[in-house]
VODRENPA-654793 format. One record per residue (C-alpha): x, y, z; residue in one letter; residue number from 0; chain. Coordinates in pm, 1 decimal. Example, Ala and Ser with C-alpha at 12.3 -4.5 7.8 and 13.67 -1.06 7.14 Angstrom:
> 1230.0  -450.0  780.0  A  0  A $
> 1367.0  -106.0  714.0  S  1  A $
//
This chain:
> 0.0  0.0  0.0  X  0  A $
> 273.5  247.4  98.3  X  1  A $
> 467.7  231.8  -229.0  X  2  A $
> 687.4  511.8  -356.7  X  3  A $
> 420.0  608.4  -610.4  X  4  A $
> 152.2  614.1  -338.7  X  5  A $
> 368.4  832.1  -115.5  X  6  A $
> 440.8  1076.6  -397.7  X  7  A $
> 73.1  1115.4  -489.0  X  8  A $
> -27.6  1135.5  -122.1  X  9  A $
> 215.9  1422.5  -79.1  X  10  A $
> 69.1  1602.7  -382.4  X  11  A $
> -288.9  1555.8  -259.1  X  12  A $
> -206.6  1666.0  94.4  X  13  A $
> -21.8  1974.2  -32.2  X  14  A $
> -347.3  2084.0  -192.8  X  15  A $
> -563.6  1947.8  87.3  X  16  A $
> -400.1  2100.2  395.4  X  17  A $
> -511.0  2461.2  328.2  X  18  A $
> -855.1  2325.4  233.0  X  19  A $
> -874.8  2122.6  553.2  X  20  A $
> -777.0  2430.6  752.4  X  21  A $
> -1038.7  2637.2  567.7  X  22  A $
> -1304.4  2370.2  623.7  X  23  A $
> -1213.8  2352.7  992.0  X  24  A $
> -1241.0  2729.3  1015.6  X  25  A $
> -1579.0  2715.9  841.9  X  26  A $
> -1724.3  2444.9  1062.1  X  27  A $
> -1555.1  2615.9  1354.8  X  28  A $
> -1809.3  2892.7  1307.7  X  29  A $
> -2081.7  2640.9  1385.8  X  30  A $
> -1881.8  2510.9  1680.7  X  31  A $
> -1844.4  2862.2  1819.7  X  32  A $
> -2217.2  2918.8  1773.8  X  33  A $
> -2295.2  2596.3  1959.0  X  34  A $
> -2058.2  2668.0  2248.3  X  35  A $
> -2179.0  3027.3  2284.0  X  36  A $
> -2543.7  2920.6  2273.3  X  37  A $
> -2474.5  2646.3  2528.2  X  38  A $
> -2366.6  2911.4  2777.8  X  39  A $
> -2704.9  3081.7  2735.5  X  40  A $
> -2893.9  2771.5  2846.2  X  41  A $
> -3075.4  2467.2  2715.2  X  42  A $
> -3343.2  2662.5  2525.8  X  43  A $
> -3094.1  2872.8  2327.6  X  44  A $
> -2875.1  2571.4  2250.5  X  45  A $
> -3169.7  2366.7  2124.4  X  46  A $
> -3300.3  2661.3  1918.1  X  47  A $
> -2964.0  2724.2  1749.6  X  48  A $
> -2913.9  2349.7  1698.2  X  49  A $
> -3247.9  2289.0  1526.6  X  50  A $
> -3241.5  2618.8  1334.3  X  51  A $
> -2890.1  2559.3  1203.6  X  52  A $
> -2975.8  2202.7  1104.0  X  53  A $
> -3274.9  2324.5  904.3  X  54  A $
> -3055.8  2585.9  731.6  X  55  A $
> -2824.3  2303.5  625.2  X  56  A $
> -3074.7  2212.8  351.7  X  57  A $
> -2998.1  2528.6  153.9  X  58  A $
> -2633.1  2540.0  258.4  X  59  A $
> -2534.5  2197.3  132.4  X  60  A $
> -2758.2  2202.3  -176.8  X  61  A $
> -2611.2  2525.1  -311.1  X  62  A $
> -2260.3  2437.4  -195.8  X  63  A $
> -2292.4  2117.7  -397.0  X  64  A $
> -2424.8  2296.0  -704.7  X  65  A $
> -2139.5  2547.5  -701.0  X  66  A $
> -1886.3  2275.2  -615.3  X  67  A $
> -1913.4  2178.7  -982.6  X  68  A $
> -1690.3  2480.4  -1053.3  X  69  A $
> -1392.9  2286.4  -915.4  X  70  A $
> -1385.8  1990.4  -1160.9  X  71  A $
> -1492.9  2212.7  -1451.4  X  72  A $
> -1207.1  2458.4  -1391.3  X  73  A $
> -962.2  2175.8  -1307.8  X  74  A $
> -1025.9  1995.7  -1636.5  X  75  A $
> -1002.8  2321.2  -1831.8  X  76  A $
> -678.8  2411.0  -1657.5  X  77  A $
> -541.0  2059.8  -1717.0  X  78  A $
> -625.4  2092.4  -2086.2  X  79  A $
> -445.7  2428.4  -2107.7  X  80  A $
> -753.1  2638.5  -2181.3  X  81  A $
> -696.3  3015.1  -2200.6  X  82  A $
> -720.4  3203.8  -1870.5  X  83  A $
> -961.9  3456.0  -2023.4  X  84  A $
> -1215.6  3183.0  -2100.7  X  85  A $
> -1183.8  3034.6  -1751.2  X  86  A $
> -1230.7  3384.0  -1607.8  X  87  A $
> -1545.6  3437.7  -1814.2  X  88  A $
> -1680.7  3110.2  -1681.1  X  89  A $
> -1602.6  3219.3  -1322.5  X  90  A $
> -1787.1  3550.0  -1368.7  X  91  A $
> -2090.4  3360.4  -1493.4  X  92  A $
> -2065.8  3132.8  -1190.1  X  93  A $
> -2070.9  3434.8  -958.4  X  94  A $
> -2390.0  3557.7  -1124.1  X  95  A $
> -2548.4  3216.4  -1073.8  X  96  A $
> -2437.0  3218.5  -708.8  X  97  A $
> -2620.3  3546.4  -651.3  X  98  A $
> -2944.7  3402.0  -786.7  X  99  A $
> -2908.7  3093.7  -566.1  X  100  A $
> -2855.7  3310.1  -257.9  X  101  A $
> -3183.2  3489.5  -328.2  X  102  A $
> -3362.0  3153.7  -339.4  X  103  A $
> -3192.8  3064.5  -9.3  X  104  A $
> -3318.0  3376.0  171.2  X  105  A $
> -3670.6  3371.0  28.2  X  106  A $
> -3714.2  2998.2  92.5  X  107  A $
> -3609.9  3033.7  455.3  X  108  A $
> -3833.4  3333.5  518.5  X  109  A $
> -4135.2  3145.7  380.9  X  110  A $
> -4088.1  2802.9  536.5  X  111  A $
> -3892.1  2848.2  862.5  X  112  A $
> -4189.5  2910.9  1091.6  X  113  A $
> -4426.3  2640.7  954.7  X  114  A $
> -4156.1  2373.3  988.0  X  115  A $
> -4009.5  2471.8  1323.5  X  116  A $
> -4347.9  2514.3  1490.9  X  117  A $
> -4451.7  2156.4  1410.8  X  118  A $
> -4156.6  1933.1  1497.7  X  119  A $
> -4222.6  1878.4  1867.9  X  120  A $
> -4011.3  2156.1  2023.0  X  121  A $
> -4141.9  2351.4  2319.9  X  122  A $
> -4327.2  2660.2  2186.6  X  123  A $
> -4078.4  2903.6  2341.8  X  124  A $
> -3779.9  2716.3  2194.8  X  125  A $
> -3947.6  2696.2  1853.6  X  126  A $
> -4008.1  3071.2  1843.8  X  127  A $
> -3645.5  3145.4  1932.8  X  128  A $
> -3537.1  2907.5  1655.5  X  129  A $
> -3761.1  3085.8  1402.6  X  130  A $
> -3626.1  3429.3  1499.0  X  131  A $
> -3269.4  3299.7  1479.1  X  132  A $
> -3314.9  3134.2  1138.1  X  133  A $
> -3482.9  3436.1  976.0  X  134  A $
> -3167.1  3636.4  1044.3  X  135  A $
> -2919.9  3352.4  993.0  X  136  A $
> -3040.0  3286.2  636.2  X  137  A $
> -2889.6  3614.4  506.7  X  138  A $
> -2552.5  3441.2  537.1  X  139  A $
> -2652.4  3284.9  204.4  X  140  A $
> -2525.6  3591.1  14.5  X  141  A $
> -2177.0  3561.6  160.6  X  142  A $
> -2160.6  3183.1  146.6  X  143  A $
> -2266.6  3152.5  -219.8  X  144  A $
> -2009.4  3412.1  -327.4  X  145  A $
> -1744.4  3235.0  -120.4  X  146  A $
> -1834.6  2896.2  -270.6  X  147  A $
> -1774.2  3023.0  -624.5  X  148  A $
> -1452.1  3203.6  -537.9  X  149  A $
> -1307.8  2906.7  -350.6  X  150  A $
> -1400.7  2636.6  -601.2  X  151  A $
> -1258.9  2837.2  -890.3  X  152  A $
> -937.6  2885.9  -690.9  X  153  A $
> -928.5  2513.3  -610.7  X  154  A $
> -971.3  2428.2  -976.7  X  155  A $
> -656.8  2615.4  -1076.9  X  156  A $
> -469.3  2463.1  -781.3  X  157  A $
> -445.5  2771.6  -555.9  X  158  A $
> -572.0  2683.8  -208.9  X  159  A $
> -385.6  2894.5  47.3  X  160  A $
> -607.6  3206.0  6.0  X  161  A $
> -907.9  2985.8  88.3  X  162  A $
> -758.9  2914.4  428.7  X  163  A $
> -704.8  3282.3  508.5  X  164  A $
> -1062.3  3367.9  416.4  X  165  A $
> -1192.5  3083.2  632.2  X  166  A $
> -980.2  3199.9  925.4  X  167  A $
> -1113.4  3554.4  884.4  X  168  A $
> -1467.9  3420.3  896.0  X  169  A $
> -1399.2  3216.3  1208.9  X  170  A $
> -1237.5  3502.0  1400.1  X  171  A $
> -1505.5  3746.7  1288.6  X  172  A $
> -1777.8  3506.8  1396.7  X  173  A $
> -1617.0  3450.5  1735.9  X  174  A $
> -1595.2  3824.0  1804.8  X  175  A $
> -1943.3  3905.4  1675.5  X  176  A $
> -2103.1  3615.4  1865.7  X  177  A $
> -1951.5  3744.1  2188.7  X  178  A $
> -2057.8  4102.3  2121.3  X  179  A $
> -2408.5  4042.2  1987.5  X  180  A $
> -2520.0  3737.0  2187.8  X  181  A $
> -2403.4  3865.5  2525.8  X  182  A $
> -2437.3  4241.5  2468.7  X  183  A $
> -2083.7  4384.5  2477.8  X  184  A $
> -1955.8  4734.5  2388.8  X  185  A $
> -2299.1  4886.4  2437.2  X  186  A $
> -2481.9  4646.6  2202.1  X  187  A $
> -2801.9  4483.4  2330.2  X  188  A $
> -2781.6  4116.4  2433.6  X  189  A $
> -2963.7  3948.3  2143.6  X  190  A $
> -2912.0  3588.2  2253.3  X  191  A $
> -2964.3  3329.4  1979.1  X  192  A $
> -3070.2  3597.8  1728.9  X  193  A $
> -2733.2  3766.9  1779.5  X  194  A $
> -2575.1  3442.1  1663.0  X  195  A $
> -2769.1  3473.8  1337.0  X  196  A $
> -2644.7  3828.7  1277.9  X  197  A $
> -2286.9  3724.4  1357.7  X  198  A $
> -2285.8  3440.7  1105.7  X  199  A $
> -2443.2  3649.9  829.5  X  200  A $
> -2182.8  3924.1  866.6  X  201  A $
> -1896.2  3674.0  895.5  X  202  A $
> -2000.0  3497.7  573.0  X  203  A $
> -1975.7  3826.8  384.2  X  204  A $
> -1636.0  3885.4  544.8  X  205  A $
> -1511.3  3547.2  419.0  X  206  A $
> -1616.6  3624.2  62.9  X  207  A $
> -1460.1  3971.0  73.1  X  208  A $
> -1126.9  3845.7  207.7  X  209  A $
> -1105.0  3577.0  -60.7  X  210  A $
> -1202.0  3820.8  -337.8  X  211  A $
> -930.6  4063.9  -226.9  X  212  A $
> -667.1  3790.4  -262.4  X  213  A $
> -744.2  3718.4  -627.8  X  214  A $
> -521.0  4002.7  -757.1  X  215  A $
> -234.0  3883.7  -534.4  X  216  A $
> -183.2  3536.4  -685.3  X  217  A $
> -71.2  3502.9  -1047.0  X  218  A $
> -294.8  3206.5  -1148.4  X  219  A $
> -599.2  3386.0  -1001.7  X  220  A $
> -500.4  3729.2  -1128.3  X  221  A $
> -476.3  3589.1  -1481.0  X  222  A $
> -847.1  3506.4  -1471.7  X  223  A $
> -936.0  3878.3  -1451.1  X  224  A $
> -1238.3  3775.1  -1249.0  X  225  A $
> -1353.3  4126.6  -1169.4  X  226  A $
> -1314.8  4272.9  -1516.1  X  227  A $
> -1611.8  4489.5  -1606.1  X  228  A $
> -1829.6  4328.4  -1867.3  X  229  A $
> -2191.2  4233.0  -1909.4  X  230  A $
> -2246.7  3881.6  -1775.2  X  231  A $
> -2527.4  3658.3  -1894.7  X  232  A $
> -2620.2  3312.3  -1777.4  X  233  A $
> -2551.4  3071.8  -2062.5  X  234  A $
> -2347.4  2759.6  -2133.8  X  235  A $
> -2132.7  2797.1  -1821.5  X  236  A $
> -2432.6  2815.0  -1589.6  X  237  A $
> -2594.4  2519.6  -1766.2  X  238  A $
> -2277.6  2311.6  -1719.7  X  239  A $
> -2264.8  2403.2  -1351.0  X  240  A $
> -2627.9  2303.3  -1302.4  X  241  A $
> -2590.4  1982.5  -1504.6  X  242  A $
> -2296.7  1864.6  -1296.2  X  243  A $
> -2374.3  2050.1  -975.8  X  244  A $
> -2736.7  1956.8  -914.1  X  245  A $
> -2649.0  1587.5  -871.8  X  246  A $
> -2360.7  1688.2  -641.8  X  247  A $
> -2597.5  1908.0  -444.3  X  248  A $
> -2847.0  1624.5  -416.2  X  249  A $
> -2570.1  1391.1  -298.4  X  250  A $
> -2476.9  1634.2  -21.5  X  251  A $
> -2842.5  1702.4  51.2  X  252  A $
> -2917.4  1331.5  79.8  X  253  A $
> -2641.1  1294.6  337.9  X  254  A $
> -2720.0  1618.4  518.6  X  255  A $
> -3089.4  1533.4  508.4  X  256  A $
> -3008.0  1209.4  685.6  X  257  A $
> -2850.7  1408.5  969.4  X  258  A $
> -3111.0  1685.5  968.9  X  259  A $
> -3401.6  1442.4  988.4  X  260  A $
> -3218.0  1256.9  1263.0  X  261  A $
> -3189.1  1586.2  1453.9  X  262  A $
> -3560.8  1644.4  1412.9  X  263  A $
> -3634.9  1291.0  1532.2  X  264  A $
> -3402.6  1349.5  1827.3  X  265  A $
> -3633.9  1635.9  1927.3  X  266  A $
> -3899.2  1374.9  2006.3  X  267  A $
> -3680.7  1254.4  2292.8  X  268  A $
> -3670.0  1604.0  2449.7  X  269  A $
> -3448.3  1912.6  2464.5  X  270  A $
> -3171.4  1729.1  2652.7  X  271  A $
> -3139.1  1465.2  2381.8  X  272  A $
> -3138.6  1711.8  2092.0  X  273  A $
> -2879.9  1927.3  2270.2  X  274  A $
> -2658.0  1622.2  2330.5  X  275  A $
> -2697.4  1520.6  1966.0  X  276  A $
> -2589.2  1869.3  1857.4  X  277  A $
> -2276.7  1849.6  2070.7  X  278  A $
> -2176.1  1509.0  1931.5  X  279  A $
> -2261.8  1577.6  1568.0  X  280  A $
> -2092.5  1916.3  1580.5  X  281  A $
> -1761.3  1765.8  1687.5  X  282  A $
> -1800.4  1482.5  1436.8  X  283  A $
> -1850.1  1752.2  1172.1  X  284  A $
> -1526.3  1918.9  1279.3  X  285  A $
> -1325.9  1600.0  1223.4  X  286  A $
> -1513.6  1528.4  899.6  X  287  A $
> -1349.2  1837.6  750.1  X  288  A $
> -1022.4  1644.6  720.6  X  289  A $
> -1142.6  1371.0  480.8  X  290  A $
> -1361.6  1630.4  308.1  X  291  A $
> -1050.6  1840.2  236.9  X  292  A $
> -875.8  1530.7  102.6  X  293  A $
> -1178.3  1459.9  -116.8  X  294  A $
> -1178.2  1815.7  -254.8  X  295  A $
> -807.1  1794.9  -333.7  X  296  A $
> -861.9  1455.4  -498.1  X  297  A $
> -1121.2  1616.2  -727.2  X  298  A $
> -862.1  1868.3  -846.2  X  299  A $
> -584.5  1610.6  -894.0  X  300  A $
> -811.6  1373.8  -1085.8  X  301  A $
> -955.4  1663.0  -1289.5  X  302  A $
> -610.9  1784.6  -1394.5  X  303  A $
> -519.3  1433.1  -1509.4  X  304  A $
> -841.7  1399.6  -1708.6  X  305  A $
> -788.1  1741.3  -1868.7  X  306  A $
> -438.8  1629.8  -1972.1  X  307  A $
> -581.9  1308.3  -2120.2  X  308  A $
> -412.6  1071.5  -1871.5  X  309  A $
> -679.2  822.7  -1754.8  X  310  A $
> -431.5  592.3  -1580.5  X  311  A $
> -301.6  876.2  -1366.5  X  312  A $
> -657.6  985.3  -1287.9  X  313  A $
> -741.8  636.1  -1156.8  X  314  A $
> -427.7  621.9  -943.7  X  315  A $
> -494.3  963.7  -794.3  X  316  A $
> -854.4  877.2  -708.8  X  317  A $
> -765.7  550.0  -536.8  X  318  A $
> -488.0  721.7  -342.5  X  319  A $
> -734.9  981.3  -217.9  X  320  A $
> -971.7  709.4  -96.4  X  321  A $
> -691.3  531.8  89.2  X  322  A $
> -599.8  857.0  262.7  X  323  A $
> -963.9  899.6  365.5  X  324  A $
> -972.2  560.0  534.5  X  325  A $
> -639.3  615.0  710.2  X  326  A $
> -762.3  942.8  853.0  X  327  A $
> -1085.7  779.6  969.5  X  328  A $
> -891.3  555.4  1207.4  X  329  A $
> -742.7  855.3  1388.6  X  330  A $
> -1076.8  1038.3  1397.1  X  331  A $
> -1252.0  740.5  1555.3  X  332  A $
> -977.4  706.2  1815.6  X  333  A $
> -1010.7  1070.6  1919.3  X  334  A $
> -1387.4  1037.8  1963.2  X  335  A $
> -1368.6  722.2  2169.5  X  336  A $
> -1072.4  809.0  2391.4  X  337  A $
> -1132.9  1179.4  2454.6  X  338  A $
> -1514.1  1197.1  2460.4  X  339  A $
> -1557.7  1328.4  2820.5  X  340  A $
> -1297.6  1603.4  2771.8  X  341  A $
> -1448.6  1709.7  2440.9  X  342  A $
> -1803.3  1727.1  2575.4  X  343  A $
> -1686.3  1943.4  2866.0  X  344  A $
> -1592.7  2212.6  2613.7  X  345  A $
> -1955.3  2241.5  2505.5  X  346  A $
> -2164.5  2217.5  2818.9  X  347  A $
> -2156.3  2185.5  3196.3  X  348  A $
> -2507.9  2039.3  3211.2  X  349  A $
> -2460.2  1686.7  3353.5  X  350  A $
> -2760.9  1538.9  3174.5  X  351  A $
> -2651.3  1668.5  2833.6  X  352  A $
> -2287.7  1574.1  2896.2  X  353  A $
> -2357.4  1211.8  2991.8  X  354  A $
> -2568.4  1152.7  2682.3  X  355  A $
> -2330.1  1342.0  2452.0  X  356  A $
> -2038.9  1117.9  2556.5  X  357  A $
> -2238.0  809.9  2457.9  X  358  A $
> -2333.2  974.2  2127.5  X  359  A $
> -1968.0  1053.6  2052.4  X  360  A $
> -1875.8  687.1  2096.5  X  361  A $
> -2146.3  595.2  1848.2  X  362  A $
> -2030.4  866.0  1606.7  X  363  A $
> -1686.7  706.0  1606.2  X  364  A $
> -1837.8  395.7  1448.3  X  365  A $
> -1926.3  560.2  1118.6  X  366  A $
> -1597.1  748.5  1069.2  X  367  A $
> -1450.0  477.4  844.3  X  368  A $
> -1748.6  474.9  612.0  X  369  A $
> -1773.7  854.5  607.5  X  370  A $
> -1404.7  892.8  523.1  X  371  A $
> -1431.6  649.0  233.2  X  372  A $
> -1753.2  782.4  83.2  X  373  A $
> -1644.8  1148.5  82.0  X  374  A $
> -1311.2  1076.6  -90.4  X  375  A $
> -1475.5  838.4  -338.6  X  376  A $
> -1721.9  1115.1  -421.4  X  377  A $
> -1431.6  1354.5  -470.6  X  378  A $
> -1263.7  1117.8  -713.7  X  379  A $
> -1587.8  1072.9  -909.0  X  380  A $
> -1636.6  1450.3  -933.2  X  381  A $
> -1291.3  1473.8  -1086.0  X  382  A $
> -1407.0  1262.8  -1382.0  X  383  A $
> -1737.8  1454.4  -1392.7  X  384  A $
> -1936.2  1148.2  -1288.9  X  385  A $
> -2218.6  1282.1  -1072.9  X  386  A $
> -2551.6  1128.2  -1175.1  X  387  A $
> -2488.6  765.2  -1078.8  X  388  A $
> -2317.8  867.1  -752.2  X  389  A $
> -2631.4  1068.8  -676.6  X  390  A $
> -2850.7  759.9  -721.6  X  391  A $
> -2616.8  548.4  -509.5  X  392  A $
> -2613.2  807.4  -231.7  X  393  A $
> -2987.3  868.6  -226.3  X  394  A $
> -3058.0  495.5  -218.2  X  395  A $
> -2803.8  434.4  59.1  X  396  A $
> -2923.4  711.8  286.2  X  397  A $
> -3297.0  708.3  227.1  X  398  A $
> -3373.6  346.6  136.5  X  399  A $
> -3133.6  196.7  391.4  X  400  A $
> -3023.4  455.8  648.1  X  401  A $
> -3358.6  615.9  723.7  X  402  A $
> -3563.9  293.6  758.5  X  403  A $
> -3295.4  141.7  982.8  X  404  A $
> -3283.0  457.5  1196.5  X  405  A $
> -3662.5  472.7  1230.6  X  406  A $
> -3693.2  105.9  1317.1  X  407  A $
> -3411.3  98.5  1573.0  X  408  A $
> -3494.3  439.1  1719.6  X  409  A $
> -3868.8  405.7  1767.1  X  410  A $
> -3938.9  33.9  1765.3  X  411  A $
> -3659.1  -108.2  1980.2  X  412  A $
> -3516.6  -41.1  2325.3  X  413  A $
> -3219.3  140.2  2167.9  X  414  A $
> -3416.5  465.3  2148.4  X  415  A $
> -3205.0  765.5  2043.6  X  416  A $
> -2895.3  544.6  2008.3  X  417  A $
> -3075.9  348.3  1738.6  X  418  A $
> -3091.8  661.2  1525.1  X  419  A $
> -2711.0  670.5  1523.1  X  420  A $
> -2693.0  311.2  1399.6  X  421  A $
> -2922.1  409.9  1113.7  X  422  A $
> -2673.4  680.7  1016.0  X  423  A $
> -2393.8  424.3  1019.5  X  424  A $
> -2587.5  180.8  799.6  X  425  A $
> -2656.8  446.4  535.9  X  426  A $
> -2295.4  563.7  525.7  X  427  A $
> -2167.6  205.9  495.7  X  428  A $
> -2379.8  132.0  189.3  X  429  A $
> -2282.9  465.4  29.6  X  430  A $
> -1911.1  405.3  88.5  X  431  A $
> -1925.6  61.0  -70.5  X  432  A $
> -2127.8  174.2  -371.5  X  433  A $
> -1924.1  487.9  -447.4  X  434  A $
> -1584.5  322.7  -414.2  X  435  A $
> -1689.6  37.9  -645.1  X  436  A $
> -1831.7  293.5  -891.3  X  437  A $
> -1499.2  477.8  -916.6  X  438  A $
> -1300.0  158.8  -958.9  X  439  A $
> -1532.1  45.4  -1235.8  X  440  A $
> -1557.0  382.3  -1409.9  X  441  A $
> -1188.0  466.1  -1389.7  X  442  A $
> -1085.3  124.6  -1523.6  X  443  A $
> -1242.9  224.2  -1857.5  X  444  A $
> -1072.4  565.5  -1884.4  X  445  A $
//
């Protein structure tokens, strides 16, 4: 397994992946900060932020997935030596599409937040706080969609360090604004959970601005002339993004939906259970950023090989990325199992929440191997622009296997809330197997 060729490709993938991992950690760190800050306000605020943020995930992951198509498209064009001006024109069109998607994000949340949150079993007071939080939080869509386009274009040309700096700016901005707006510092009113929504919305715009300002500072990005003044229309570029990106978005939505619905089902077991679930899943999400970064870098490496017409190299790079995902999963699972009590103490001092969250973290460790494999296999498949069959595999795994298993074990056995976690594991296992076999089969014919 650890051949010289494997080590060389691993080094190349990790060189691209490390800034992406750091950026992903900074991004999810915003959610971690929100969760920790809300936890200090009490059980009601923590549950409201947890459920509201999970509902917002629907738009977040769908549009992130759609715009993620920019990465393999740009990578293949760069690998084929396409002119920078044409890649830049494509990127400008992608930014226009991102703006339209952000409008859908905001309008959809404003229309559907209250009807959904008022009918999922939360206490009325908690539900109202969640609605107020989400109606402010959704304006982060403008910043996030712009940032998605800017980062995936940068990834496609192989420039990843600016993405890290923008993510770090977002994290630090969110930390400061949470403290100021949630607790009422420097003369600002204490807005509680709603202050968290304002903080995230402003921080998302900050991330996009910081990344945009770095485009003129890096030669491969500067050559794109992304901000050149010209009339932009949605045409072939937008259609290509939607053709490739909608299946990617549905893949991410199928997985996120699995976790969101689980969070909503957790609410049936009470505020303590849903708060404990948020603690465990939030930390699991932090560690998931590592294999996700590897998967994103694998997309670029495979895409460059495809653009250059080297199918053998593309296959090798994809398989190497998947191996790295599994290796990382072993360390992630060990951290969750061995350090669970210490980790939970960072989130809450409520004994009831803490005891249950420790047990949930142990269960979350079980699906790390499958999660690490499926996300890197998906990255490899994106690199060869194979998105429709992976979408079908993912939807079937999560919703025809994962959800029925979770429902059965959670509500029809003595496992209760723990049974919902085993449903998550079952869905991820089937997805990992199907996606890895798909790449091996597809890449063998390149």
